[in-house]
C-alpha positions in Angstrom: 28.4 4.8 -8.6 26.8 4.6 -5.1 24.9 7.8 -5.8 23.5 6.4 -9.0 22.4 3.2 -7.2 20.8 5.3 -4.4 18.9 7.4 -7.0 17.6 4.3 -8.8 16.4 2.7 -5.6 14.7 6.0 -4.5 13.0 6.3 -7.9 11.7 2.8 -7.7 10.3 3.3 -4.2 8.7 6.6 -5.2 7.2 5.1 -8.3 5.6 2.2 -6.3 4.1 4.6 -3.8 2.8 7.0 -6.5 1.1 4.2 -8.5 -0.2 2.2 -5.5 -4.0 1.7 -5.2 -5.8 3.6 -2.6 -6.0 1.9 0.8 -9.8 1.5 0.5 -9.7 -0.1 -2.9 -10.5 -3.8 -3.6 -8.0 -5.4 -6.0 -7.9 -8.6 -8.0 -5.3 -9.9 -10.4 -2.0 -11.6 -10.8 1.5 -11.3 -12.1 3.9 -13.6 -13.7 7.5 -13.0 -14.8 6.2 -12.3 -18.3 3.4 -10.0 -17.4 0.0 -9.7 -15.8 -2.6 -7.2 -14.7 -4.7 -5.9 -11.8 -8.1 -4.5 -11.4 -8.7 -2.2 -8.4 -12.1 -0.8 -7.6 -12.8 2.2 -5.4 -15.8 2.8 -3.1 -19.3 3.1 -4.5 -20.9 6.6 -4.4 -24.6 7.2 -3.7 -25.5 7.1 -7.4 -23.9 3.6 -7.9 -20.7 4.8 -9.7 -17.2 3.8 -8.7 -13.7 4.3 -10.1 -11.9 1.3 -11.6 -8.2 1.3 -12.4 -6.8 -1.5 -14.6 -3.0 -2.0 -14.7 -1.4 -4.3 -17.3 2.2 -5.1 -18.1 4.3 -7.4 -20.1 8.1 -7.7 -20.3 8.7 -4.2 -18.8 6.0 -2.4 -20.7 2.6 -1.4 -19.5 0.4 1.2 -17.9 -2.7 2.1 -15.9 -6.1 3.2 -17.1 -8.7 4.6 -14.6 -12.3 5.3 -15.5 -15.8 5.6 -13.9 -18.3 2.7 -14.0 -21.7 2.0 -12.6 -22.3 -1.1 -10.5 -25.1 -2.2 -12.8 -22.8 -2.1 -15.9 -19.5 -3.4 -14.5 -18.0 -6.2 -16.4 -16.3 -8.0 -14.7 -18.4 -7.3 -11.5 -17.0 -4.9 -8.9 -14.2 -6.3 -6.8 -14.4 -3.7 -4.0 -14.2 -3.9 -0.2 
């Protein structure tokens, strides 16, 4: 039983590290016990593009979607550093 608990704790820690936003990302959002979401934007490149990752979840279900946007077309506006 102790081994099972240790494996579960290790998996949760590894999952939170694997899906964490990059250190240079600017994030905005919120969570409630029933769900929520976060938008994290990466640094802007020379051509005005940046990576946006949106995470959403509700009652244990959810996921993350990352895509490339341009500063001129971002809606909502960029929330970066």
